[in-house]
C-alpha positions as CSV (number, residue, x, y, z in Angstrom):
1,M,0.0,0.0,0.0
2,T,2.9,2.4,0.6
3,D,4.2,1.9,-2.9
4,S,1.0,3.4,-4.3
5,S,1.8,6.7,-2.6
6,C,4.9,7.1,-4.8
7,V,2.8,7.2,-8.0
8,N,0.3,10.0,-8.7
9,M,-2.0,9.6,-11.8
10,G,0.7,7.4,-13.4
11,F,3.6,9.8,-12.7
12,P,6.3,9.5,-10.0
13,S,5.3,11.5,-6.9
14,C,8.9,12.9,-6.6
15,G,9.2,13.7,-10.3
16,L,12.4,13.1,-12.3
17,H,14.7,14.6,-9.6
18,G,13.9,12.6,-6.5
19,H,13.6,9.1,-4.9
20,C,10.3,8.4,-3.2
21,H,9.9,6.8,0.2
22,G,6.3,5.6,0.6
23,E,4.5,5.9,3.9
24,W,1.0,5.1,5.1
25,G,-1.2,7.5,3.1
26,S,1.7,9.8,2.2
27,F,5.3,9.9,0.9
28,S,8.6,11.8,1.3
29,C,11.1,12.6,-1.3
30,Q,14.9,12.3,-1.2
31,C,16.0,14.8,-3.8
32,L,18.9,14.4,-6.1
33,P,21.8,16.8,-5.8
34,G,20.8,20.3,-7.0
35,Y,17.1,20.0,-6.3
36,T,14.8,20.7,-3.4
37,G,11.1,21.1,-2.6
38,H,8.3,18.8,-1.5
39,Q,8.5,16.9,-4.8
40,C,12.0,17.9,-5.8
41,E,10.6,20.4,-8.3
42,Q,12.9,23.4,-7.4
43,D,16.4,24.1,-8.4
44,V,18.7,24.9,-5.5
45,P,20.2,28.4,-6.0
46,E,23.9,28.9,-6.5
47,Y,26.1,31.1,-4.4
48,S,29.4,32.7,-5.2
49,F,32.4,32.8,-2.7
50,D,34.8,35.6,-3.5
51,G,38.0,34.1,-2.0
52,R,37.8,36.0,1.2
53,S,34.6,34.5,2.4
54,H,33.0,32.1,4.8
55,I,29.7,31.2,6.5
56,H,29.8,30.3,10.2
57,Y,26.9,28.1,11.3
58,Q,25.6,27.0,14.6
59,L,23.6,23.8,14.9
60,A,20.7,23.6,17.3
61,S,21.5,20.0,18.2
62,P,24.8,18.1,18.1
63,L,25.8,15.7,15.3
64,P,26.1,12.0,15.9
65,A,29.5,11.1,17.3
66,R,29.9,8.0,15.1
67,R,28.3,9.2,11.9
68,T,29.0,12.2,9.6
69,Q,27.6,12.8,6.2
70,V,28.3,15.9,4.0
71,Q,27.0,16.6,0.5
72,V,27.7,19.8,-1.4
73,M,28.0,20.8,-5.1
74,V,31.0,22.9,-5.9
75,R,32.4,24.8,-8.9
76,T,35.9,26.3,-8.8
77,R,39.2,26.9,-10.5
78,K,41.2,27.3,-7.3
79,H,43.7,24.5,-6.8
80,S,43.5,24.4,-3.0
81,S,40.8,25.6,-0.6
82,A,38.6,24.6,2.2
83,L,35.0,23.4,1.7
84,L,33.7,22.5,5.2
85,S,35.4,22.5,8.6
86,L,34.1,20.7,11.7
87,Q,36.0,20.4,15.1
88,S,35.6,19.4,18.7
89,R,35.3,21.9,21.5
90,Q,38.9,21.3,22.5
91,Q,39.9,21.9,18.8
92,N,42.3,18.9,18.8
93,E,39.8,16.7,16.9
94,Y,38.5,17.7,13.5
95,L,37.1,16.9,10.1
96,R,38.1,19.2,7.2
97,L,36.8,18.6,3.7
98,Q,39.1,20.4,1.3
99,I,40.3,20.7,-2.3
100,F,44.1,20.2,-2.2
101,Q,46.1,20.5,-5.4
102,G,43.0,20.0,-7.4
103,N,42.0,16.8,-5.6
104,L,39.2,16.1,-3.1
105,V,40.7,15.4,0.3
106,V,39.4,15.0,3.9
107,F,41.9,15.7,6.7
108,Y,40.8,14.4,10.1
109,N,41.7,13.5,13.6
110,L,39.3,11.4,15.6
111,G,41.5,11.5,18.7
112,D,44.3,9.1,17.7
113,G,46.4,11.1,15.3
114,D,46.2,13.1,12.1
115,Y,45.1,11.3,8.9
116,N,43.9,12.1,5.4
117,L,42.1,10.4,2.6
118,T,42.5,11.6,-1.0
119,L,40.5,10.9,-4.2
120,P,43.3,11.1,-6.7
121,A,41.8,10.2,-10.1
122,Y,39.8,13.4,-10.8
123,H,40.3,17.1,-10.3
124,L,37.7,19.5,-9.1
125,D,39.5,22.7,-10.2
126,N,38.3,22.6,-13.9
127,G,35.5,25.1,-13.6
128,E,32.7,22.5,-13.9
129,W,30.0,21.6,-11.3
130,H,30.9,18.6,-9.2
131,E,28.9,16.6,-6.6
132,V,31.0,16.0,-3.4
133,H,30.1,13.4,-0.8
134,L,31.8,12.6,2.5
135,D,30.4,9.6,4.5
136,R,32.0,8.6,7.8
137,H,30.8,5.7,9.8
138,D,33.0,5.1,12.9
139,N,36.6,5.2,11.7
140,E,35.7,4.3,8.0
141,L,35.6,7.3,5.7
142,T,34.4,7.4,2.1
143,L,34.8,10.2,-0.5
144,R,32.6,10.2,-3.6
145,L,32.7,12.5,-6.6
146,D,29.8,12.9,-9.1
147,G,27.9,9.9,-7.8
148,G,30.9,7.7,-6.9
149,G,31.8,4.3,-8.3
150,G,35.0,3.1,-9.8
151,Q,37.8,5.7,-9.6
152,R,35.3,8.4,-8.4
153,E,35.1,6.8,-5.0
154,V,37.7,5.9,-2.3
155,S,37.4,4.5,1.2
156,G,39.8,4.1,4.1
157,S,40.0,3.5,7.9
158,P,43.6,3.9,9.0
159,G,42.9,5.0,12.6
160,R,41.2,3.2,15.5
161,S,39.2,5.9,17.2
162,R,35.5,5.7,16.1
163,E,34.0,8.9,17.6
164,I,34.3,12.6,17.3
165,V,32.1,15.0,19.4
166,I,31.7,17.9,17.0
167,D,31.2,21.4,18.5
168,P,27.8,22.4,17.0
169,T,28.6,26.1,17.5
170,V,31.5,26.2,15.0
171,V,30.6,24.7,11.7
172,L,32.5,26.7,9.0
173,L,31.8,26.6,5.3
174,G,34.3,27.9,2.8
175,N,37.2,28.2,5.3
176,T,39.1,26.6,8.1
177,F,39.9,27.3,11.8
178,P,41.6,29.5,12.5
179,S,40.4,31.6,9.6
180,A,43.6,33.7,9.8
181,H,45.2,30.9,7.8
182,N,42.9,31.9,4.9
183,K,42.2,28.7,3.0
184,S,39.1,30.4,1.8
185,F,37.1,28.8,-1.0
186,Q,36.8,30.7,-4.3
187,G,34.1,29.7,-6.7
188,C,30.5,28.6,-6.3
189,M,28.6,26.3,-4.0
190,R,25.0,25.0,-3.8
191,D,22.9,22.4,-2.1
192,L,24.8,21.8,1.2
193,R,23.5,19.0,3.3
194,V,24.9,17.8,6.6
195,N,23.6,14.4,7.8
196,G,20.7,14.7,5.4
197,R,19.8,18.2,6.7
198,Y,19.6,21.1,4.2
199,V,21.8,24.0,5.2
200,A,20.9,27.3,3.5
201,L,23.7,29.4,2.0
202,N,21.6,32.6,2.0
203,G,22.5,33.6,5.5
204,Q,19.0,32.7,6.9
205,A,18.2,30.2,9.7
206,K,16.6,27.0,8.6
207,E,15.7,23.7,10.2
208,G,17.7,24.1,13.4
209,V,20.7,25.8,11.7
210,S,21.5,29.5,12.5
211,V,24.1,31.7,10.9
212,V,26.7,33.3,13.3
213,S,28.5,35.3,10.5
214,S,28.7,35.4,6.8
215,Q,31.2,37.2,4.5
216,G,31.9,37.5,0.8
217,V,29.0,35.3,-0.3
218,S,26.5,36.4,-2.9
219,Q,23.7,34.7,-4.9
220,G,24.5,33.6,-8.4
221,C,27.5,32.1,-10.2
222,S,28.2,34.3,-13.2
223,S,31.4,35.0,-14.9
224,D,32.6,38.3,-16.4
225,S,36.1,37.2,-17.7
226,C,35.6,38.8,-21.1
227,R,34.6,42.1,-19.5
228,K,37.8,42.1,-17.4
229,N,40.1,40.8,-20.2
230,K,39.9,42.3,-23.7
231,C,41.3,40.5,-26.8
232,K,43.1,42.4,-29.5
233,A,41.3,42.4,-32.9
234,P,40.7,40.2,-34.8
235,F,40.6,37.8,-31.8
236,T,37.4,37.5,-30.0
237,C,37.0,36.7,-26.3
238,V,35.4,33.4,-25.2
239,D,34.3,33.2,-21.5
240,L,35.2,29.7,-20.2
241,W,33.8,30.5,-16.7
242,R,36.2,32.7,-14.8
243,I,39.0,32.3,-17.3
244,H,39.0,33.5,-20.9
245,E,40.5,32.5,-24.2
246,C,41.2,34.7,-27.2
247,R,40.1,32.9,-30.3
248,C,40.1,33.6,-34.0
249,P,36.8,34.4,-35.7
250,A,34.9,31.5,-37.3
251,G,36.6,30.2,-40.5
252,H,40.0,31.4,-39.4
253,M,43.0,29.4,-38.0
254,V,45.7,30.4,-35.6
255,K,49.2,30.9,-36.9
256,V,52.1,31.2,-34.4
257,N,55.5,32.6,-35.2
258,T,58.3,34.4,-33.4
259,T,56.3,37.7,-33.2
260,G,53.3,36.1,-31.6
261,K,50.0,34.5,-32.9
262,F,47.6,35.9,-35.5
263,C,44.6,34.7,-37.4
264,L,44.6,33.4,-41.0
265,Y,41.6,33.5,-43.3
266,T,40.6,30.0,-44.6
267,L,38.1,28.7,-47.0
268,C,36.0,27.5,-44.1
269,A,35.0,31.2,-43.6
270,S,32.8,30.8,-46.7
271,R,30.9,27.9,-45.1
272,P,31.5,25.4,-47.8
273,C,30.1,22.4,-45.9
274,H,26.4,22.6,-46.4
275,R,25.4,20.3,-43.5
276,G,28.8,19.3,-42.1
277,T,31.6,20.8,-40.1
278,C,34.5,22.4,-41.9
279,V,38.0,21.6,-40.7
280,A,40.8,23.7,-42.2
281,Q,44.2,22.0,-42.8
282,S,45.6,25.2,-44.4
283,P,44.2,28.5,-45.7
284,S,43.3,26.9,-49.0
285,K,42.6,23.3,-47.9
286,F,39.7,21.9,-45.9
287,T,37.8,18.8,-45.1
288,C,34.0,18.5,-44.5
289,V,33.0,16.1,-41.7
290,C,29.5,15.0,-42.7
291,P,26.8,14.0,-40.3
292,E,25.1,10.7,-40.6
293,G,22.9,10.5,-43.7
294,Y,25.0,12.9,-45.8
295,R,28.1,12.5,-47.9
296,G,30.1,14.3,-50.6
297,R,32.9,16.7,-50.6
298,H,30.6,19.4,-49.2
299,C,28.1,17.1,-47.5
300,E,25.7,18.0,-50.3
301,V,24.4,14.5,-51.1
302,T,21.5,13.2,-49.0
303,L,21.4,9.5,-48.8
304,A,18.1,8.3,-50.3
305,I,16.8,6.1,-47.4
306,Y,17.8,8.5,-44.7
307,R,15.3,10.9,-43.1
308,D,15.7,13.1,-40.1
309,D,12.4,12.1,-38.6
310,V,13.1,8.4,-38.6
311,G,14.2,7.1,-35.2
312,L,16.7,4.6,-36.6
313,S,20.2,5.5,-37.7
314,F,21.4,4.9,-41.3
315,S,23.5,1.9,-40.2
316,S,20.4,0.4,-38.5
317,L,18.3,0.9,-41.6
318,F,21.1,-0.7,-43.8
319,A,21.2,-3.7,-41.5
320,I,17.4,-4.1,-41.7
321,C,17.6,-4.0,-45.5
322,I,20.3,-6.7,-45.6
323,C,18.1,-8.9,-43.3
324,F,15.1,-8.3,-45.6
325,M,17.0,-9.3,-48.7
326,A,18.3,-12.5,-47.0
327,L,14.7,-13.4,-46.1
328,L,13.5,-12.7,-49.6
329,G,16.3,-14.8,-51.0
330,S,15.3,-17.7,-48.7
331,Y,11.7,-17.4,-49.8
332,V,12.6,-17.4,-53.5
333,H,14.8,-20.5,-53.0
334,Y,11.9,-22.3,-51.2
335,V,9.4,-21.5,-54.0
336,L,11.7,-22.6,-56.7
337,L,12.4,-25.9,-55.0
338,H,8.7,-26.7,-54.7
339,L,8.0,-25.7,-58.3
340,W,10.6,-28.1,-59.6
């Protein structure tokens, strides 16, 4: 009976962005990273950290001593910075989730020495959004990046101590204690959850979490790299999110010599590939890369049996034709045998 609560008029009660947990006569949704709301229908807003920033939280109730879960989405180009810092009242025990030399790392001390766990295979400082997960159960810690699995996940339990009594009055996002060391995060964050509890980034109290102080945090995650960095003509500026690149106009190629780099006009500027992509080998030579269903030097020939509105690819249609011809040949062979 509880399963029926997770379906409403044939549609999932939690939509496309949540996992439903059926209850007697009702349901609850566990939203995927980046979404919130009763039915996970709302996008979680993004917040920008300017590199001299932090949010200092105070929790109304303590976290479990033997279990810590942290989930947050981050976007940055800074090679090393702090994401979330937790510590004991005596400040000798701690959990620090950080980006260190581009990798996701947790530094920790549960009472029996300093340890760290690193996820080495992937970098977070590439300017793309990443889902970060820290899961601690007793002395076993697991880091997951973008859903985990394979090289996106690592676990370890080098120490013996299983508990940490975290001070609920000093939960610091985007920096470490003491903040004078300034490992401040620079970039964007969204959707912070601590032990399954949503923690707002807008400076407002929510669900037993109050904000002691907030600095250098603003809503949005825009980039104005091309406004700050101008490209000399004929180069045009391309904003790659908080970095920029000066590129030649379409149909031109970059030429580099001892005096610098400049743009050369190529025949691709005249858009010779009707439906394909023009790739210049030199100013006077090019190749057209044709999409499926087209061929010819300029991708001008449409294959007769290919149509854009057909769900099957050209290779699939070709395979079907071969099978049909084989069946037809078998049928003709059968008829001829019986006629003779």
